[in-house]
N, CA, C, O and the ligand as a Tripos MOL2 file, in Angstrom:
@<TRIPOS>MOLECULE
protein
  273   271    69     0     0
PROTEIN
NO_CHARGES

@<TRIPOS>ATOM
      1 N          99.8420   93.6330  296.9950 N.3       1 MET1
      2 CA         99.1230   94.8700  296.6350 C.3       1 MET1
      3 C          99.1810   95.8420  297.8000 C.2       1 MET1
      4 O          99.0650   95.4650  298.9660 O.2       1 MET1
      5 N          99.3630   97.0920  297.4480 N.am      2 LYS2
      6 CA         99.5140   98.1150  298.4630 C.3       2 LYS2
      7 C          98.6310   99.3020  298.1060 C.2       2 LYS2
      8 O          98.4360   99.5920  296.9260 O.2       2 LYS2
      9 N          98.0970   99.9930  299.1080 N.am      3 ASN3
     10 CA         97.3000  101.1770  298.8440 C.3       3 ASN3
     11 C          98.0530  102.3910  299.3770 C.2       3 ASN3
     12 O          98.2620  102.5150  300.5840 O.2       3 ASN3
     13 N          98.4630  103.2930  298.4710 N.am      4 SER4
     14 CA         99.1840  104.4860  298.8880 C.3       4 SER4
     15 C          98.3160  105.7070  298.6460 C.2       4 SER4
     16 O          97.6500  105.8140  297.6170 O.2       4 SER4
     17 N          98.3280  106.6170  299.5920 N.am      5 ILE5
     18 CA         97.5440  107.8400  299.4410 C.3       5 ILE5
     19 C          98.4940  109.0390  299.4620 C.2       5 ILE5
     20 O          99.2370  109.2530  300.4200 O.2       5 ILE5
     21 N          98.4440  109.8120  298.3770 N.am      6 LEU6
     22 CA         99.3080  110.9760  298.2500 C.3       6 LEU6
     23 C          98.4640  112.2380  298.2890 C.2       6 LEU6
     24 O          97.3500  112.2630  297.7670 O.2       6 LEU6
     25 N          98.9950  113.2860  298.9090 N.am      7 VAL7
     26 CA         98.3330  114.5830  298.8920 C.3       7 VAL7
     27 C          99.0020  115.4100  297.8000 C.2       7 VAL7
     28 O         100.2200  115.5910  297.7840 O.2       7 VAL7
     29 N          98.1630  115.9100  296.8840 N.am      8 VAL8
     30 CA         98.6900  116.5800  295.6980 C.3       8 VAL8
     31 C          98.1380  117.9950  295.5970 C.2       8 VAL8
     32 O          96.9280  118.2140  295.6530 O.2       8 VAL8
     33 N          99.0550  118.9540  295.4450 N.am      9 ASP9
     34 CA         98.6700  120.3500  295.3260 C.3       9 ASP9
     35 C          98.5900  120.7460  293.8510 C.2       9 ASP9
     36 O          99.3970  120.2970  293.0380 O.2       9 ASP9
     37 N          97.6150  121.5860  293.5140 N.am     10 GLY10
     38 CA         97.5240  122.1340  292.1680 C.3      10 GLY10
     39 C          96.4220  121.5430  291.3010 C.2      10 GLY10
     40 O          96.1850  122.0230  290.1930 O.2      10 GLY10
     41 N          95.7460  120.5090  291.7910 N.am     11 MET11
     42 CA         94.6510  119.9370  291.0050 C.3      11 MET11
     43 C          93.3890  120.7630  291.2640 C.2      11 MET11
     44 O          93.0050  120.9720  292.4150 O.2      11 MET11
     45 N          92.7470  121.2300  290.1900 N.am     12 SER12
     46 CA         91.6000  122.1110  290.3870 C.3      12 SER12
     47 C          90.3380  121.7350  289.6230 C.2      12 SER12
     48 O          89.2620  122.2490  289.9290 O.2      12 SER12
     49 N          90.4460  120.8620  288.6490 N.am     13 CYS13
     50 CA         89.2440  120.5560  287.8610 C.3      13 CYS13
     51 C          89.3130  119.1330  287.3020 C.2      13 CYS13
     52 O          90.2640  118.3930  287.5560 O.2      13 CYS13
     53 N          88.2880  118.7730  286.5400 N.am     14 GLU14
     54 CA         88.2330  117.4330  285.9670 C.3      14 GLU14
     55 C          89.4030  117.1400  285.0340 C.2      14 GLU14
     56 O          89.8470  115.9980  284.9180 O.2      14 GLU14
     57 N          89.8900  118.1710  284.3790 N.am     15 HIS15
     58 CA         91.0440  117.9830  283.5010 C.3      15 HIS15
     59 C          92.2470  117.4850  284.3090 C.2      15 HIS15
     60 O          92.9580  116.5720  283.8890 O.2      15 HIS15
     61 N          92.4570  118.0920  285.4580 N.am     16 CYS16
     62 CA         93.5640  117.6880  286.3340 C.3      16 CYS16
     63 C          93.3740  116.2440  286.7910 C.2      16 CYS16
     64 O          94.3160  115.4520  286.8070 O.2      16 CYS16
     65 N          92.1390  115.9210  287.1600 N.am     17 VAL17
     66 CA         91.8380  114.5680  287.6140 C.3      17 VAL17
     67 C          92.2080  113.5620  286.5300 C.2      17 VAL17
     68 O          92.8660  112.5560  286.7930 O.2      17 VAL17
     69 N          91.7760  113.8520  285.3110 N.am     18 LYS18
     70 CA         92.0590  112.9660  284.1830 C.3      18 LYS18
     71 C          93.5550  112.8430  283.9190 C.2      18 LYS18
     72 O          94.0620  111.7490  283.6690 O.2      18 LYS18
     73 N          94.2570  113.9740  283.9780 N.am     19 ALA19
     74 CA         95.6950  113.9750  283.7010 C.3      19 ALA19
     75 C          96.4360  113.0970  284.7020 C.2      19 ALA19
     76 O          97.3200  112.3270  284.3280 O.2      19 ALA19
     77 N          96.0680  113.2170  285.9770 N.am     20 VAL20
     78 CA         96.7250  112.4300  287.0260 C.3      20 VAL20
     79 C          96.3390  110.9560  286.9010 C.2      20 VAL20
     80 O          97.1870  110.0690  286.9960 O.2      20 VAL20
     81 N          95.0460  110.7120  286.6870 N.am     21 GLU21
     82 CA         94.5980  109.3230  286.5630 C.3      21 GLU21
     83 C          95.2790  108.6190  285.3900 C.2      21 GLU21
     84 O          95.6900  107.4630  285.4950 O.2      21 GLU21
     85 N          95.3880  109.3290  284.2860 N.am     22 THR22
     86 CA         95.9910  108.7360  283.0950 C.3      22 THR22
     87 C          97.4810  108.4720  283.3000 C.2      22 THR22
     88 O          97.9840  107.4030  282.9520 O.2      22 THR22
     89 N          98.1820  109.4550  283.8680 N.am     23 ALA23
     90 CA         99.6290  109.3200  284.0610 C.3      23 ALA23
     91 C          99.9610  108.2040  285.0460 C.2      23 ALA23
     92 O         100.8530  107.3930  284.7960 O.2      23 ALA23
     93 N          99.2450  108.1660  286.1610 N.am     24 VAL24
     94 CA         99.5260  107.1440  287.1700 C.3      24 VAL24
     95 C          99.0270  105.7750  286.6880 C.2      24 VAL24
     96 O          99.6710  104.7490  286.9040 O.2      24 VAL24
     97 N          97.8690  105.7910  286.0350 N.am     25 GLY25
     98 CA         97.3010  104.5380  285.5460 C.3      25 GLY25
     99 C          98.1730  103.8530  284.5060 C.2      25 GLY25
    100 O          98.0890  102.6390  284.3190 O.2      25 GLY25
    101 N          99.0140  104.6370  283.8260 N.am     26 ALA26
    102 CA         99.8800  104.0820  282.7810 C.3      26 ALA26
    103 C         101.1040  103.3750  283.3480 C.2      26 ALA26
    104 O         101.7980  102.6570  282.6270 O.2      26 ALA26
    105 N         101.3750  103.5750  284.6460 N.am     27 LEU27
    106 CA        102.5500  102.9390  285.2540 C.3      27 LEU27
    107 C         102.3330  101.4330  285.4070 C.2      27 LEU27
    108 O         101.2350  100.9890  285.7430 O.2      27 LEU27
    109 N         103.3700  100.6650  285.1630 N.am     28 ALA28
    110 CA        103.2830   99.2160  285.3330 C.3      28 ALA28
    111 C         103.0800   98.8840  286.8060 C.2      28 ALA28
    112 O         103.8170   99.3730  287.6620 O.2      28 ALA28
    113 N         102.0830   98.0540  287.1030 N.am     29 GLY29
    114 CA        101.8550   97.6290  288.4730 C.3      29 GLY29
    115 C         100.7480   98.3700  289.1900 C.2      29 GLY29
    116 O         100.4420   98.0770  290.3450 O.2      29 GLY29
    117 N         100.1340   99.3500  288.4910 N.am     30 VAL30
    118 CA         99.0320  100.0970  289.0990 C.3      30 VAL30
    119 C          97.7130   99.4240  288.7350 C.2      30 VAL30
    120 O          97.4490   99.1750  287.5590 O.2      30 VAL30
    121 N          96.8810   99.1260  289.7410 N.am     31 SER31
    122 CA         95.5980   98.5090  289.4170 C.3      31 SER31
    123 C          94.4370   99.4740  289.5300 C.2      31 SER31
    124 O          93.4150   99.2840  288.8710 O.2      31 SER31
    125 N          94.5710  100.5180  290.3610 N.am     32 SER32
    126 CA         93.5190  101.5340  290.3600 C.3      32 SER32
    127 C          94.0350  102.8660  290.8810 C.2      32 SER32
    128 O          94.9410  102.9230  291.7120 O.2      32 SER32
    129 N          93.4300  103.9410  290.3690 N.am     33 VAL33
    130 CA         93.7850  105.3020  290.7800 C.3      33 VAL33
    131 C          92.4870  106.0360  291.0770 C.2      33 VAL33
    132 O          91.5790  106.0670  290.2460 O.2      33 VAL33
    133 N          92.4010  106.6310  292.2720 N.am     34 THR34
    134 CA         91.2070  107.3920  292.6190 C.3      34 THR34
    135 C          91.6200  108.7780  293.0850 C.2      34 THR34
    136 O          92.3350  108.9240  294.0770 O.2      34 THR34
    137 N          91.1610  109.7980  292.3570 N.am     35 VAL35
    138 CA         91.5010  111.1780  292.7000 C.3      35 VAL35
    139 C          90.3070  111.8300  293.3710 C.2      35 VAL35
    140 O          89.1850  111.7520  292.8710 O.2      35 VAL35
    141 N          90.5480  112.4730  294.5070 N.am     36 ASP36
    142 CA         89.5110  113.2280  295.1980 C.3      36 ASP36
    143 C          89.9320  114.6950  295.2400 C.2      36 ASP36
    144 O          90.8420  115.0730  295.9780 O.2      36 ASP36
    145 N          89.2520  115.5160  294.4330 N.am     37 LEU37
    146 CA         89.6170  116.9320  294.3450 C.3      37 LEU37
    147 C          89.4490  117.6680  295.6690 C.2      37 LEU37
    148 O          90.2770  118.5020  296.0340 O.2      37 LEU37
    149 N          88.3600  117.3520  296.3930 N.am     38 LYS38
    150 CA         88.0700  118.0620  297.6420 C.3      38 LYS38
    151 C          89.1710  117.8870  298.6760 C.2      38 LYS38
    152 O          89.5920  118.8420  299.3300 O.2      38 LYS38
    153 N          89.6290  116.6450  298.8100 N.am     39 THR39
    154 CA         90.6470  116.3820  299.8250 C.3      39 THR39
    155 C          92.0610  116.4410  299.2370 C.2      39 THR39
    156 O          93.0510  116.2710  299.9490 O.2      39 THR39
    157 N          92.1360  116.6900  297.9100 N.am     40 ARG40
    158 CA         93.4100  116.7790  297.1860 C.3      40 ARG40
    159 C          94.2380  115.4940  297.3160 C.2      40 ARG40
    160 O          95.4670  115.5300  297.3560 O.2      40 ARG40
    161 N          93.5410  114.3770  297.3800 N.am     41 THR41
    162 CA         94.2700  113.1250  297.5310 C.3      41 THR41
    163 C          94.1730  112.2510  296.2850 C.2      41 THR41
    164 O          93.1960  112.2710  295.5380 O.2      41 THR41
    165 N          95.2350  111.4930  296.1110 N.am     42 VAL42
    166 CA         95.2780  110.4970  295.0380 C.3      42 VAL42
    167 C          95.5430  109.1520  295.7070 C.2      42 VAL42
    168 O          96.6050  108.9380  296.2920 O.2      42 VAL42
    169 N          94.5770  108.2550  295.6160 N.am     43 ALA43
    170 CA         94.7180  106.9230  296.2010 C.3      43 ALA43
    171 C          95.1130  105.9590  295.0850 C.2      43 ALA43
    172 O          94.4420  105.8620  294.0580 O.2      43 ALA43
    173 N          96.2010  105.2600  295.3080 N.am     44 VAL44
    174 CA         96.7130  104.3610  294.2790 C.3      44 VAL44
    175 C          96.8510  102.9530  294.8380 C.2      44 VAL44
    176 O          97.4940  102.7370  295.8650 O.2      44 VAL44
    177 N          96.2410  102.0040  294.1500 N.am     45 GLU45
    178 CA         96.4040  100.6020  294.5180 C.3      45 GLU45
    179 C          97.4480  100.0420  293.5590 C.2      45 GLU45
    180 O          97.2810  100.1040  292.3410 O.2      45 GLU45
    181 N          98.5080   99.5050  294.1090 N.am     46 HIS46
    182 CA         99.6070   99.0900  293.2350 C.3      46 HIS46
    183 C         100.4120   97.9320  293.8080 C.2      46 HIS46
    184 O         100.3650   97.6380  295.0020 O.2      46 HIS46
    185 N         101.1540   97.2860  292.9080 N.am     47 ASP47
    186 CA        102.0490   96.2090  293.3240 C.3      47 ASP47
    187 C         103.1310   96.7770  294.2420 C.2      47 ASP47
    188 O         103.5170   97.9390  294.1150 O.2      47 ASP47
    189 N         103.6070   95.9580  295.1520 N.am     48 THR48
    190 CA        104.6670   96.4230  296.0580 C.3      48 THR48
    191 C         105.9750   96.6760  295.3190 C.2      48 THR48
    192 O         106.8610   97.3520  295.8410 O.2      48 THR48
    193 N         106.1020   96.1390  294.1100 N.am     49 THR49
    194 CA        107.3250   96.3610  293.3280 C.3      49 THR49
    195 C         107.3980   97.7660  292.7450 C.2      49 THR49
    196 O         108.4670   98.2180  292.3330 O.2      49 THR49
    197 N         106.2620   98.4570  292.7110 N.am     50 LEU50
    198 CA        106.2470   99.8210  292.1830 C.3      50 LEU50
    199 C         106.5560  100.7980  293.3100 C.2      50 LEU50
    200 O         105.7950  100.9020  294.2720 O.2      50 LEU50
    201 N         107.6750  101.5180  293.1910 N.am     51 ALA51
    202 CA        108.0920  102.4510  294.2370 C.3      51 ALA51
    203 C         107.1980  103.6830  294.2550 C.2      51 ALA51
    204 O         106.7460  104.1700  293.2180 O.2      51 ALA51
    205 N         106.9620  104.1640  295.4570 N.am     52 ILE52
    206 CA        106.1420  105.3660  295.6460 C.3      52 ILE52
    207 C         106.7690  106.5640  294.9170 C.2      52 ILE52
    208 O         106.0630  107.4400  294.4180 O.2      52 ILE52
    209 N         108.0900  106.5830  294.8660 N.am     53 GLU53
    210 CA        108.7960  107.6690  294.1640 C.3      53 GLU53
    211 C         108.4100  107.7350  292.6900 C.2      53 GLU53
    212 O         108.2980  108.8170  292.1140 O.2      53 GLU53
    213 N         108.2100  106.5740  292.0930 N.am     54 THR54
    214 CA        107.8320  106.5050  290.6750 C.3      54 THR54
    215 C         106.4450  107.1120  290.4730 C.2      54 THR54
    216 O         106.1890  107.7980  289.4820 O.2      54 THR54
    217 N         105.5620  106.8490  291.4240 N.am     55 ILE55
    218 CA        104.2130  107.4190  291.3500 C.3      55 ILE55
    219 C         104.2870  108.9390  291.5100 C.2      55 ILE55
    220 O         103.6450  109.6830  290.7680 O.2      55 ILE55
    221 N         105.0720  109.3860  292.4810 N.am     56 LYS56
    222 CA        105.2470  110.8330  292.7040 C.3      56 LYS56
    223 C         105.7870  111.5160  291.4510 C.2      56 LYS56
    224 O         105.3010  112.5730  291.0480 O.2      56 LYS56
    225 N         106.7910  110.9000  290.8480 N.am     57 ASP57
    226 CA        107.3920  111.4820  289.6380 C.3      57 ASP57
    227 C         106.3680  111.6160  288.5220 C.2      57 ASP57
    228 O         106.3430  112.6250  287.8170 O.2      57 ASP57
    229 N         105.5190  110.5960  288.3580 N.am     58 ALA58
    230 CA        104.5130  110.6240  287.2890 C.3      58 ALA58
    231 C         103.5380  111.7840  287.5080 C.2      58 ALA58
    232 O         103.1170  112.4360  286.5520 O.2      58 ALA58
    233 N         103.1840  112.0370  288.7690 N.am     59 ILE59
    234 CA        102.2640  113.1380  289.0750 C.3      59 ILE59
    235 C         102.9540  114.4790  288.8660 C.2      59 ILE59
    236 O         102.3650  115.4050  288.3090 O.2      59 ILE59
    237 N         104.1990  114.5840  289.3110 N.am     60 GLU60
    238 CA        104.9250  115.8510  289.1930 C.3      60 GLU60
    239 C         105.2550  116.1560  287.7320 C.2      60 GLU60
    240 O         105.3440  117.3230  287.3510 O.2      60 GLU60
    241 N         105.4350  115.1240  286.9150 N.am     61 ASP61
    242 CA        105.6570  115.3300  285.4800 C.3      61 ASP61
    243 C         104.4630  115.9990  284.8170 C.2      61 ASP61
    244 O         104.6000  116.6380  283.7740 O.2      61 ASP61
    245 N         103.2830  115.8480  285.4290 N.am     62 GLN62
    246 CA        102.0820  116.4810  284.8770 C.3      62 GLN62
    247 C         101.9390  117.9200  285.3600 C.2      62 GLN62
    248 O         101.0200  118.6250  284.9440 O.2      62 GLN62
    249 N         102.8430  118.3610  286.2350 N.am     63 GLY63
    250 CA        102.8210  119.7490  286.6780 C.3      63 GLY63
    251 C         102.2110  119.9760  288.0470 C.2      63 GLY63
    252 O         101.9430  121.1160  288.4250 O.2      63 GLY63
    253 N         101.9870  118.9020  288.7980 N.am     64 TYR64
    254 CA        101.4060  119.0400  290.1380 C.3      64 TYR64
    255 C         102.4610  118.7430  291.1930 C.2      64 TYR64
    256 O         103.4680  118.0920  290.9170 O.2      64 TYR64
    257 N         102.2130  119.2320  292.4080 N.am     65 ASP65
    258 CA        103.1590  119.0140  293.4950 C.3      65 ASP65
    259 C         102.6280  117.9760  294.4750 C.2      65 ASP65
    260 O         101.5140  118.0910  294.9870 O.2      65 ASP65
    261 N         103.4450  116.9700  294.7220 N.am     66 VAL66
    262 CA        103.0880  115.9820  295.7410 C.3      66 VAL66
    263 C         103.6130  116.5160  297.0660 C.2      66 VAL66
    264 O         104.8220  116.6380  297.2640 O.2      66 VAL66
    265 N         102.6730  116.8400  297.9890 N.am     67 ILE67
    266 CA        103.0820  117.4900  299.2370 C.3      67 ILE67
    267 C         102.9490  116.5610  300.4460 C.2      67 ILE67
    268 O         103.3080  116.9340  301.5630 O.2      67 ILE67
    269 N         102.4490  115.3940  300.2250 N.am     68 GLY68
    270 CA        102.3520  114.4730  301.3610 C.3      68 GLY68
    271 C         101.9680  113.0840  300.9230 C.2      68 GLY68
    272 O         101.8430  112.1870  301.7570 O.2      68 GLY68
    273 CU         92.4100  121.2370  286.0870 Cu       69 CU69
@<TRIPOS>BOND
     1     1     2 1
     2     2     3 1
     3     3     4 2
     4     3     5 am
     5     5     6 1
     6     6     7 1
     7     7     8 2
     8     7     9 am
     9     9    10 1
    10    10    11 1
    11    11    12 2
    12    11    13 am
    13    13    14 1
    14    14    15 1
    15    15    16 2
    16    15    17 am
    17    17    18 1
    18    18    19 1
    19    19    20 2
    20    19    21 am
    21    21    22 1
    22    22    23 1
    23    23    24 2
    24    23    25 am
    25    25    26 1
    26    26    27 1
    27    27    28 2
    28    27    29 am
    29    29    30 1
    30    30    31 1
    31    31    32 2
    32    31    33 am
    33    33    34 1
    34    34    35 1
    35    35    36 2
    36    35    37 am
    37    37    38 1
    38    38    39 1
    39    39    40 2
    40    39    41 am
    41    41    42 1
    42    42    43 1
    43    43    44 2
    44    43    45 am
    45    45    46 1
    46    46    47 1
    47    47    48 2
    48    47    49 am
    49    49    50 1
    50    50    51 1
    51    51    52 2
    52    51    53 am
    53    53    54 1
    54    54    55 1
    55    55    56 2
    56    55    57 am
    57    57    58 1
    58    58    59 1
    59    59    60 2
    60    59    61 am
    61    61    62 1
    62    62    63 1
    63    63    64 2
    64    63    65 am
    65    65    66 1
    66    66    67 1
    67    67    68 2
    68    67    69 am
    69    69    70 1
    70    70    71 1
    71    71    72 2
    72    71    73 am
    73    73    74 1
    74    74    75 1
    75    75    76 2
    76    75    77 am
    77    77    78 1
    78    78    79 1
    79    79    80 2
    80    79    81 am
    81    81    82 1
    82    82    83 1
    83    83    84 2
    84    83    85 am
    85    85    86 1
    86    86    87 1
    87    87    88 2
    88    87    89 am
    89    89    90 1
    90    90    91 1
    91    91    92 2
    92    91    93 am
    93    93    94 1
    94    94    95 1
    95    95    96 2
    96    95    97 am
    97    97    98 1
    98    98    99 1
    99    99   100 2
   100    99   101 am
   101   101   102 1
   102   102   103 1
   103   103   104 2
   104   103   105 am
   105   105   106 1
   106   106   107 1
   107   107   108 2
   108   107   109 am
   109   109   110 1
   110   110   111 1
   111   111   112 2
   112   111   113 am
   113   113   114 1
   114   114   115 1
   115   115   116 2
   116   115   117 am
   117   117   118 1
   118   118   119 1
   119   119   120 2
   120   119   121 am
   121   121   122 1
   122   122   123 1
   123   123   124 2
   124   123   125 am
   125   125   126 1
   126   126   127 1
   127   127   128 2
   128   127   129 am
   129   129   130 1
   130   130   131 1
   131   131   132 2
   132   131   133 am
   133   133   134 1
   134   134   135 1
   135   135   136 2
   136   135   137 am
   137   137   138 1
   138   138   139 1
   139   139   140 2
   140   139   141 am
   141   141   142 1
   142   142   143 1
   143   143   144 2
   144   143   145 am
   145   145   146 1
   146   146   147 1
   147   147   148 2
   148   147   149 am
   149   149   150 1
   150   150   151 1
   151   151   152 2
   152   151   153 am
   153   153   154 1
   154   154   155 1
   155   155   156 2
   156   155   157 am
   157   157   158 1
   158   158   159 1
   159   159   160 2
   160   159   161 am
   161   161   162 1
   162   162   163 1
   163   163   164 2
   164   163   165 am
   165   165   166 1
   166   166   167 1
   167   167   168 2
   168   167   169 am
   169   169   170 1
   170   170   171 1
   171   171   172 2
   172   171   173 am
   173   173   174 1
   174   174   175 1
   175   175   176 2
   176   175   177 am
   177   177   178 1
   178   178   179 1
   179   179   180 2
   180   179   181 am
   181   181   182 1
   182   182   183 1
   183   183   184 2
   184   183   185 am
   185   185   186 1
   186   186   187 1
   187   187   188 2
   188   187   189 am
   189   189   190 1
   190   190   191 1
   191   191   192 2
   192   191   193 am
   193   193   194 1
   194   194   195 1
   195   195   196 2
   196   195   197 am
   197   197   198 1
   198   198   199 1
   199   199   200 2
   200   199   201 am
   201   201   202 1
   202   202   203 1
   203   203   204 2
   204   203   205 am
   205   205   206 1
   206   206   207 1
   207   207   208 2
   208   207   209 am
   209   209   210 1
   210   210   211 1
   211   211   212 2
   212   211   213 am
   213   213   214 1
   214   214   215 1
   215   215   216 2
   216   215   217 am
   217   217   218 1
   218   218   219 1
   219   219   220 2
   220   219   221 am
   221   221   222 1
   222   222   223 1
   223   223   224 2
   224   223   225 am
   225   225   226 1
   226   226   227 1
   227   227   228 2
   228   227   229 am
   229   229   230 1
   230   230   231 1
   231   231   232 2
   232   231   233 am
   233   233   234 1
   234   234   235 1
   235   235   236 2
   236   235   237 am
   237   237   238 1
   238   238   239 1
   239   239   240 2
   240   239   241 am
   241   241   242 1
   242   242   243 1
   243   243   244 2
   244   243   245 am
   245   245   246 1
   246   246   247 1
   247   247   248 2
   248   247   249 am
   249   249   250 1
   250   250   251 1
   251   251   252 2
   252   251   253 am
   253   253   254 1
   254   254   255 1
   255   255   256 2
   256   255   257 am
   257   257   258 1
   258   258   259 1
   259   259   260 2
   260   259   261 am
   261   261   262 1
   262   262   263 1
   263   263   264 2
   264   263   265 am
   265   265   266 1
   266   266   267 1
   267   267   268 2
   268   267   269 am
   269   269   270 1
   270   270   271 1
   271   271   272 2
@<TRIPOS>SUBSTRUCTURE
     1 MET1         2 RESIDUE 1 A MET
     2 LYS2         6 RESIDUE 1 A LYS
     3 ASN3        10 RESIDUE 1 A ASN
     4 SER4        14 RESIDUE 1 A SER
     5 ILE5        18 RESIDUE 1 A ILE
     6 LEU6        22 RESIDUE 1 A LEU
     7 VAL7        26 RESIDUE 1 A VAL
     8 VAL8        30 RESIDUE 1 A VAL
     9 ASP9        34 RESIDUE 1 A ASP
    10 GLY10       38 RESIDUE 1 A GLY
    11 MET11       42 RESIDUE 1 A MET
    12 SER12       46 RESIDUE 1 A SER
    13 CYS13       50 RESIDUE 1 A CYS
    14 GLU14       54 RESIDUE 1 A GLU
    15 HIS15       58 RESIDUE 1 A HIS
    16 CYS16       62 RESIDUE 1 A CYS
    17 VAL17       66 RESIDUE 1 A VAL
    18 LYS18       70 RESIDUE 1 A LYS
    19 ALA19       74 RESIDUE 1 A ALA
    20 VAL20       78 RESIDUE 1 A VAL
    21 GLU21       82 RESIDUE 1 A GLU
    22 THR22       86 RESIDUE 1 A THR
    23 ALA23       90 RESIDUE 1 A ALA
    24 VAL24       94 RESIDUE 1 A VAL
    25 GLY25       98 RESIDUE 1 A GLY
    26 ALA26      102 RESIDUE 1 A ALA
    27 LEU27      106 RESIDUE 1 A LEU
    28 ALA28      110 RESIDUE 1 A ALA
    29 GLY29      114 RESIDUE 1 A GLY
    30 VAL30      118 RESIDUE 1 A VAL
    31 SER31      122 RESIDUE 1 A SER
    32 SER32      126 RESIDUE 1 A SER
    33 VAL33      130 RESIDUE 1 A VAL
    34 THR34      134 RESIDUE 1 A THR
    35 VAL35      138 RESIDUE 1 A VAL
    36 ASP36      142 RESIDUE 1 A ASP
    37 LEU37      146 RESIDUE 1 A LEU
    38 LYS38      150 RESIDUE 1 A LYS
    39 THR39      154 RESIDUE 1 A THR
    40 ARG40      158 RESIDUE 1 A ARG
    41 THR41      162 RESIDUE 1 A THR
    42 VAL42      166 RESIDUE 1 A VAL
    43 ALA43      170 RESIDUE 1 A ALA
    44 VAL44      174 RESIDUE 1 A VAL
    45 GLU45      178 RESIDUE 1 A GLU
    46 HIS46      182 RESIDUE 1 A HIS
    47 ASP47      186 RESIDUE 1 A ASP
    48 THR48      190 RESIDUE 1 A THR
    49 THR49      194 RESIDUE 1 A THR
    50 LEU50      198 RESIDUE 1 A LEU
    51 ALA51      202 RESIDUE 1 A ALA
    52 ILE52      206 RESIDUE 1 A ILE
    53 GLU53      210 RESIDUE 1 A GLU
    54 THR54      214 RESIDUE 1 A THR
    55 ILE55      218 RESIDUE 1 A ILE
    56 LYS56      222 RESIDUE 1 A LYS
    57 ASP57      226 RESIDUE 1 A ASP
    58 ALA58      230 RESIDUE 1 A ALA
    59 ILE59      234 RESIDUE 1 A ILE
    60 GLU60      238 RESIDUE 1 A GLU
    61 ASP61      242 RESIDUE 1 A ASP
    62 GLN62      246 RESIDUE 1 A GLN
    63 GLY63      250 RESIDUE 1 A GLY
    64 TYR64      254 RESIDUE 1 A TYR
    65 ASP65      258 RESIDUE 1 A ASP
    66 VAL66      262 RESIDUE 1 A VAL
    67 ILE67      266 RESIDUE 1 A ILE
    68 GLY68      270 RESIDUE 1 A GLY
    69 CU69       273 GROUP 0 **** ****
């Protein structure tokens, strides 16, 4: 299990939080997703077999930018 923290630009409200949580949570190997609007971070607990790129893609598919 690994904990990855991504900085995401463009999230502004609860709708965004839900969209990101749902998209990332649907990926195989994800056990938890925590979005913090204030710090613009998405903390993901996931299996080491799940590549960080896959998580980034899922967030960017929702229309947000992963900047860190
Ligand atoms: Cu929003």
